C-alpha positions in Angstrom: 1.4 7.5 -9.5 1.0 6.1 -6.1 0.2 6.5 -2.4 2.4 9.3 -0.7 1.8 8.4 3.2 3.5 11.3 5.4 3.7 10.9 9.4 2.2 13.3 11.4 4.9 13.5 14.1 7.5 10.9 12.9 9.8 9.7 16.1 12.4 8.3 13.4 13.3 8.7 9.7 11.1 5.6 9.2 8.0 7.5 10.5 8.3 10.7 7.9 7.3 9.0 4.8 6.0 5.9 3.1 5.0 5.5 -0.5 3.7 2.6 -2.3 2.8 2.4 -6.2 -0.8 1.9 -7.3 0.4 -1.6 -7.6 1.5 -2.0 -4.2 -0.9 0.0 -1.9 -3.6 -2.7 -2.8 -1.3 -5.4 -1.2 -1.1 -3.3 2.2 -4.9 -2.5 2.1 -5.7 -6.2 1.3 -3.8 -7.3 4.4 -5.4 -4.5 6.5 -8.8 -5.5 5.2 -7.9 -9.4 6.2 -6.6 -8.6 9.7 -10.0 -7.3 10.4 -9.2 -3.6 10.2 -12.0 -1.4 8.7 -10.3 0.6 5.8 -11.9 3.8 5.1 -12.9 4.4 1.4 -10.6 7.6 1.7 -7.4 5.4 2.1 -7.7 4.3 -1.6 -7.6 7.9 -2.8 -4.8 10.6 -2.1 -7.0 13.0 -0.2 -5.5 13.4 3.2 -7.2 11.0 5.5 -5.1 8.5 7.7 -5.0 7.7 11.3 -4.6 10.5 14.1 -2.4 9.0 16.7 0.5 6.7 17.3 -1.7 4.6 19.4 -3.7 3.8 16.6 -1.3 3.2 14.3 0.5 0.8 16.7 -3.0 -1.0 16.7 -3.0 -1.6 13.3 0.4 -2.4 13.3 0.2 -5.3 15.7 -3.0 -6.8 13.7 -1.0 -6.7 10.1 1.9 -8.4 12.3 -0.3 -10.9 13.5 -2.1 -11.9 10.9 1.1 -12.2 8.7 2.6 -14.4 11.7 -0.1 -17.0 10.4 1.6 -17.3 7.2 -1.7 -17.3 5.0 -1.3 -16.7 1.5 -3.0 -14.1 0.6 -3.8 -12.4 -2.7 -4.4 -8.7 -3.9 -5.6 -6.9 -6.6 -2.7 -5.7 -9.1 -4.0 -2.1 -9.5 -7.2 -0.2 -9.8 -8.7 0.5 -13.2 -6.4 3.9 -13.9 -3.3 1.6 -12.7 -4.2 -0.9 -15.6 -5.1 1.6 -17.8 -1.4 3.3 -17.0 0.6 0.1 -16.9 -1.0 -1.2 -20.3 -0.1 2.5 -21.7 3.5 1.8 -20.7 3.5 -1.6 -22.5 2.0 0.0 -25.4 5.0 2.6 -25.6 2.4 5.3 -24.8 4.0 6.7 -21.7 7.7 7.2 -20.7 9.6 7.4 -17.4 9.0 4.4 -15.7 10.9 1.1 -15.9 8.7 -2.4 -16.5 9.6 -5.3 -14.9 11.1 -7.9 -17.0 8.6 -10.0 -19.2 5.7 -7.5 -17.9 2.2 -8.5 -19.5 -0.9 -6.3 -20.1 -3.0 -6.6 -16.7 -6.6 -6.3 -16.6 -8.7 -4.8 -13.3 -9.1 -7.3 -10.6 -6.1 -9.7 -12.0 -4.5 -10.7 -8.6 -0.8 -11.5 -7.2 0.4 -12.8 -4.2 1.0 -10.0 -1.5 4.2 -8.3 -1.4 5.1 -9.2 2.8 8.2 -7.2 2.2 6.3 -3.9 1.1 3.7 -5.0 4.0 6.6 -5.0 6.8 7.8 -1.9 5.3 4.5 0.1 6.2 4.4 -1.8 9.6 8.0 -0.1 10.2 6.2 3.3 9.1 3.7 2.5 11.5 5.2 2.2 14.4 7.5 5.6 14.3 5.0 7.9 12.5 2.7 9.5 14.9 -0.4 9.2 12.8 -0.3 9.4 9.2 -2.0 11.4 6.1 -2.2 9.9 2.8 -1.7 12.2 0.3 
C-alpha cells in the first residue's frame, strides 16, 4: 500500500517514478501544506491527480525546499485509518509480506511522528525532473 507517483515527461531517471508508503506520504503532504501549497483532496488517493507541468513542479519544489531550509521541526500523521488498520494487522500476525520496524508498536489514527526529511528531499528531486506527475 502506498502512493505511486509517475512523471508525465521525465527528464531523467529520478523523474520517472516515486513511491511513498502509506506511512510516508503524510510526511510529504504535511510539508506541502506547511509551506503554503493547497493540497487537493485527490492527492490523498491513488486516483490519477497531480500537477501538469514542470513549471508547477518546480514551484512546489522551491516552496518545499524553502520551508525545509528554515529548520522548523514539523510532525506528520503516521497514517490513514486504513494504514493504521493494516499496520496493526501486521503486528497481530494477520498479514504477511512486509517487514516491520524493530520495536514496532500499535498505532492509532492521528498519531504523529517527526517528518522524514530525507523522504521529502527525495520527492523534491523527483519533482525537479518529472515534467508533471500523476498519483496512481
